[in-house]
Each structure stands twice: as C-alpha cells, then as structure tokens.
N, CA, C and O atoms as CSV, one atom per row, in Angstrom:
chain,resi,resn,atom,element,x,y,z
A,1,MET,N,N,0.804,-1.198,0.000
A,1,MET,CA,C,0.000,0.000,0.000
A,1,MET,C,C,0.855,1.274,0.000
A,1,MET,O,O,0.456,2.254,-0.629
A,2,PRO,N,N,2.002,1.305,0.670
A,2,PRO,CA,C,2.812,2.527,0.631
A,2,PRO,C,C,3.283,2.866,-0.792
A,2,PRO,O,O,3.435,4.041,-1.125
A,3,THR,N,N,3.513,1.851,-1.628
A,3,THR,CA,C,3.962,2.109,-2.983
A,3,THR,C,C,2.850,2.770,-3.786
A,3,THR,O,O,3.114,3.681,-4.571
A,4,LEU,N,N,1.610,2.324,-3.601
A,4,LEU,CA,C,0.478,2.927,-4.285
A,4,LEU,C,C,0.284,4.367,-3.832
A,4,LEU,O,O,0.032,5.250,-4.653
A,5,PHE,N,N,0.399,4.606,-2.534
A,5,PHE,CA,C,0.250,5.963,-2.002
A,5,PHE,C,C,1.351,6.875,-2.546
A,5,PHE,O,O,1.080,8.025,-2.892
A,6,ARG,N,N,2.572,6.385,-2.626
A,6,ARG,CA,C,3.675,7.173,-3.163
A,6,ARG,C,C,3.435,7.485,-4.645
A,6,ARG,O,O,3.677,8.607,-5.089
A,7,PHE,N,N,2.963,6.499,-5.404
A,7,PHE,CA,C,2.666,6.696,-6.824
A,7,PHE,C,C,1.574,7.749,-7.012
A,7,PHE,O,O,1.712,8.649,-7.841
A,8,LEU,N,N,0.492,7.638,-6.246
A,8,LEU,CA,C,-0.590,8.609,-6.363
A,8,LEU,C,C,-0.140,10.009,-5.951
A,8,LEU,O,O,-0.600,10.999,-6.521
A,9,THR,N,N,0.752,10.099,-4.973
A,9,THR,CA,C,1.278,11.392,-4.553
A,9,THR,C,C,2.112,12.018,-5.665
A,9,THR,O,O,1.983,13.213,-5.931
A,10,VAL,N,N,2.954,11.241,-6.310
A,10,VAL,CA,C,3.780,11.753,-7.408
A,10,VAL,C,C,2.897,12.202,-8.566
A,10,VAL,O,O,3.147,13.250,-9.161
A,11,ILE,N,N,1.874,11.429,-8.891
A,11,ILE,CA,C,0.953,11.799,-9.969
A,11,ILE,C,C,0.206,13.080,-9.605
A,11,ILE,O,O,0.042,13.951,-10.459
A,12,ALA,N,N,-0.239,13.213,-8.386
A,12,ALA,CA,C,-0.954,14.416,-7.951
A,12,ALA,C,C,-0.046,15.644,-8.026
A,12,ALA,O,O,-0.496,16.717,-8.428
A,13,ILE,N,N,1.210,15.502,-7.648
A,13,ILE,CA,C,2.144,16.626,-7.723
A,13,ILE,C,C,2.397,17.004,-9.181
A,13,ILE,O,O,2.457,18.189,-9.511
A,14,ALA,N,N,2.546,16.013,-10.049
A,14,ALA,CA,C,2.758,16.290,-11.474
A,14,ALA,C,C,1.552,17.013,-12.072
A,14,ALA,O,O,1.716,17.968,-12.831
A,15,ILE,N,N,0.349,16.566,-11.736
A,15,ILE,CA,C,-0.855,17.226,-12.236
A,15,ILE,C,C,-0.942,18.649,-11.699
A,15,ILE,O,O,-1.347,19.558,-12.423
A,16,GLY,N,N,-0.574,18.848,-10.464
A,16,GLY,CA,C,-0.571,20.190,-9.885
A,16,GLY,C,C,0.419,21.116,-10.584
A,16,GLY,O,O,0.121,22.289,-10.806
A,17,LEU,N,N,1.588,20.599,-10.931
A,17,LEU,CA,C,2.575,21.413,-11.641
A,17,LEU,C,C,2.087,21.785,-13.039
A,17,LEU,O,O,2.270,22.919,-13.482
A,18,VAL,N,N,1.472,20.836,-13.728
A,18,VAL,CA,C,0.942,21.118,-15.065
A,18,VAL,C,C,-0.184,22.145,-14.967
A,18,VAL,O,O,-0.231,23.080,-15.766
A,19,TYR,N,N,-1.071,21.992,-14.021
A,19,TYR,CA,C,-2.159,22.944,-13.834
A,19,TYR,C,C,-1.614,24.326,-13.495
A,19,TYR,O,O,-2.112,25.331,-14.003
A,20,GLY,N,N,-0.606,24.383,-12.648
A,20,GLY,CA,C,-0.002,25.667,-12.291
A,20,GLY,C,C,0.657,26.336,-13.487
A,20,GLY,O,O,0.559,27.552,-13.649
A,21,ALA,N,N,1.323,25.560,-14.321
A,21,ALA,CA,C,1.950,26.128,-15.516
A,21,ALA,C,C,0.897,26.640,-16.485
A,21,ALA,O,O,1.063,27.713,-17.065
A,22,MET,N,N,-0.180,25.894,-16.670
A,22,MET,CA,C,-1.248,26.358,-17.561
A,22,MET,C,C,-1.902,27.622,-17.022
A,22,MET,O,O,-2.203,28.532,-17.794
A,23,PHE,N,N,-2.125,27.698,-15.733
A,23,PHE,CA,C,-2.716,28.880,-15.127
A,23,PHE,C,C,-1.794,30.088,-15.281
A,23,PHE,O,O,-2.255,31.189,-15.580
A,24,ALA,N,N,-0.495,29.881,-15.078
A,24,ALA,CA,C,0.460,30.975,-15.222
A,24,ALA,C,C,0.505,31.473,-16.664
A,24,ALA,O,O,0.554,32.681,-16.895
A,25,LEU,N,N,0.490,30.564,-17.634
A,25,LEU,CA,C,0.494,30.974,-19.040
A,25,LEU,C,C,-0.780,31.727,-19.398
A,25,LEU,O,O,-0.726,32.726,-20.116
A,26,ALA,N,N,-1.911,31.267,-18.914
A,26,ALA,CA,C,-3.177,31.930,-19.222
A,26,ALA,C,C,-3.291,33.281,-18.553
A,26,ALA,O,O,-3.968,34.170,-19.070
A,27,THR,N,N,-2.649,33.454,-17.422
A,27,THR,CA,C,-2.768,34.705,-16.681
A,27,THR,C,C,-1.743,35.748,-17.102
A,27,THR,O,O,-2.087,36.921,-17.251
A,28,PHE,N,N,-0.502,35.348,-17.296
A,28,PHE,CA,C,0.571,36.319,-17.481
A,28,PHE,C,C,0.981,36.559,-18.932
A,28,PHE,O,O,1.668,37.541,-19.211
A,29,VAL,N,N,0.584,35.697,-19.859
A,29,VAL,CA,C,0.992,35.859,-21.251
A,29,VAL,C,C,-0.189,36.411,-22.042
A,29,VAL,O,O,-1.279,35.838,-22.036
A,30,THR,N,N,0.045,37.538,-22.724
A,30,THR,CA,C,-0.995,38.112,-23.568
A,30,THR,C,C,-0.588,37.946,-25.028
A,30,THR,O,O,0.540,38.274,-25.395
A,31,PRO,N,N,-1.485,37.446,-25.859
A,31,PRO,CA,C,-1.139,37.241,-27.264
A,31,PRO,C,C,-1.057,38.564,-28.008
A,31,PRO,O,O,-1.774,39.513,-27.687
A,32,ARG,N,N,-0.178,38.623,-29.005
A,32,ARG,CA,C,-0.068,39.808,-29.860
A,32,ARG,C,C,-1.094,39.694,-30.962
A,32,ARG,O,O,-1.248,38.636,-31.571
A,33,LYS,N,N,-1.801,40.791,-31.224
A,33,LYS,CA,C,-2.780,40.807,-32.293
A,33,LYS,C,C,-2.120,41.438,-33.509
A,33,LYS,O,O,-1.738,42.608,-33.486
A,34,VAL,N,N,-1.991,40.652,-34.569
A,34,VAL,CA,C,-1.356,41.115,-35.794
A,34,VAL,C,C,-2.295,40.811,-36.948
A,34,VAL,O,O,-2.825,39.705,-37.058
A,35,GLN,N,N,-2.495,41.805,-37.808
A,35,GLN,CA,C,-3.333,41.571,-38.973
A,35,GLN,C,C,-2.561,40.719,-39.967
A,35,GLN,O,O,-1.373,40.939,-40.204
A,36,MET,N,N,-3.247,39.751,-40.539
A,36,MET,CA,C,-2.597,38.828,-41.447
A,36,MET,C,C,-3.426,38.725,-42.722
A,36,MET,O,O,-4.642,38.542,-42.667
A,37,VAL,N,N,-2.762,38.844,-43.870
A,37,VAL,CA,C,-3.442,38.745,-45.154
A,37,VAL,C,C,-2.820,37.596,-45.932
A,37,VAL,O,O,-1.606,37.552,-46.130
A,38,VAL,N,N,-3.655,36.676,-46.367
A,38,VAL,CA,C,-3.186,35.529,-47.137
A,38,VAL,C,C,-3.874,35.579,-48.494
A,38,VAL,O,O,-5.093,35.426,-48.570
A,39,PRO,N,N,-3.117,35.790,-49.563
A,39,PRO,CA,C,-3.754,35.814,-50.884
A,39,PRO,C,C,-4.153,34.398,-51.322
A,39,PRO,O,O,-3.375,33.453,-51.193
A,40,ILE,N,N,-5.366,34.276,-51.835
A,40,ILE,CA,C,-5.864,32.985,-52.318
A,40,ILE,C,C,-6.074,33.116,-53.818
A,40,ILE,O,O,-6.802,34.003,-54.264
A,41,PRO,N,N,-5.449,32.247,-54.604
A,41,PRO,CA,C,-5.636,32.317,-56.054
A,41,PRO,C,C,-7.092,32.031,-56.433
A,41,PRO,O,O,-7.780,31.259,-55.765
A,42,LEU,N,N,-7.545,32.666,-57.515
A,42,LEU,CA,C,-8.917,32.497,-57.964
A,42,LEU,C,C,-9.208,31.049,-58.346
A,42,LEU,O,O,-10.345,30.597,-58.212
A,43,GLU,N,N,-8.212,30.325,-58.813
A,43,GLU,CA,C,-8.409,28.938,-59.199
A,43,GLU,C,C,-8.835,28.065,-58.026
A,43,GLU,O,O,-9.575,27.097,-58.202
A,44,ARG,N,N,-8.373,28.403,-56.848
A,44,ARG,CA,C,-8.739,27.605,-55.666
A,44,ARG,C,C,-10.132,27.957,-55.170
A,44,ARG,O,O,-10.804,27.122,-54.564
A,45,VAL,N,N,-10.571,29.183,-55.421
A,45,VAL,CA,C,-11.885,29.605,-54.952
A,45,VAL,C,C,-12.979,29.061,-55.875
A,45,VAL,O,O,-13.955,28.469,-55.413
A,46,ASP,N,N,-12.804,29.267,-57.189
A,46,ASP,CA,C,-13.791,28.823,-58.167
A,46,ASP,C,C,-13.065,28.236,-59.368
A,46,ASP,O,O,-12.643,28.979,-60.253
A,47,PRO,N,N,-12.912,26.909,-59.415
A,47,PRO,CA,C,-12.134,26.293,-60.498
A,47,PRO,C,C,-12.756,26.485,-61.880
A,47,PRO,O,O,-12.059,26.316,-62.880
A,48,ASN,N,N,-14.035,26.829,-61.971
A,48,ASN,CA,C,-14.689,26.996,-63.266
A,48,ASN,C,C,-14.321,28.308,-63.955
A,48,ASN,O,O,-14.557,28.455,-65.154
A,49,THR,N,N,-13.758,29.245,-63.237
A,49,THR,CA,C,-13.436,30.548,-63.827
A,49,THR,C,C,-11.959,30.682,-64.172
A,49,THR,O,O,-11.412,31.785,-64.174
A,50,VAL,N,N,-11.331,29.582,-64.457
A,50,VAL,CA,C,-9.903,29.628,-64.821
A,50,VAL,C,C,-9.793,30.279,-66.192
A,50,VAL,O,O,-10.430,29.853,-67.156
A,51,SER,N,N,-8.978,31.313,-66.256
A,51,SER,CA,C,-8.827,32.016,-67.529
A,51,SER,C,C,-7.831,31.282,-68.406
A,51,SER,O,O,-6.787,30.833,-67.934
A,52,THR,N,N,-8.156,31.165,-69.670
A,52,THR,CA,C,-7.254,30.522,-70.636
A,52,THR,C,C,-6.501,31.612,-71.385
A,52,THR,O,O,-7.082,32.642,-71.728
A,53,PRO,N,N,-5.241,31.400,-71.637
A,53,PRO,CA,C,-4.484,32.424,-72.354
A,53,PRO,C,C,-4.995,32.588,-73.785
A,53,PRO,O,O,-5.221,31.604,-74.488
A,54,SER,N,N,-5.171,33.825,-74.204
A,54,SER,CA,C,-5.652,34.090,-75.558
A,54,SER,C,C,-4.500,34.046,-76.537
A,54,SER,O,O,-3.379,34.441,-76.215
A,55,GLN,N,N,-4.786,33.562,-77.736
A,55,GLN,CA,C,-3.713,33.414,-78.743
A,55,GLN,C,C,-3.869,34.418,-79.837
A,55,GLN,O,O,-3.064,34.446,-80.768
C-alpha cells in the first residue's frame, strides 16, 4: 500500500505542476494581435473561372 500511495502522490504533484503552468500561461501571457493577409488564387476559390491564355 505505501507504494500505491507514493505513486498517487507523485501523480498528484505532477498534475498540480501542469495545472499551475497552464494557469500561469493563461494569466501572465498576452497574445499579440497582428493583422494577417493571405492571398488565395482564384483557381482555388472557383475552379470553373480559370482564364485561358488568348492566342
């Protein structure tokens, strides 16, 4: 029984450390807001409107 209790204690401490790290990241780190523009080719939006080169 002492081995099981020791195992559960180690697991509880590990879970507490992970929870504490997640809480610290959520509280102290603020994300940067940056505008992002990604050009999408017309062929990917509507494949039927692909222009053919004129000869």
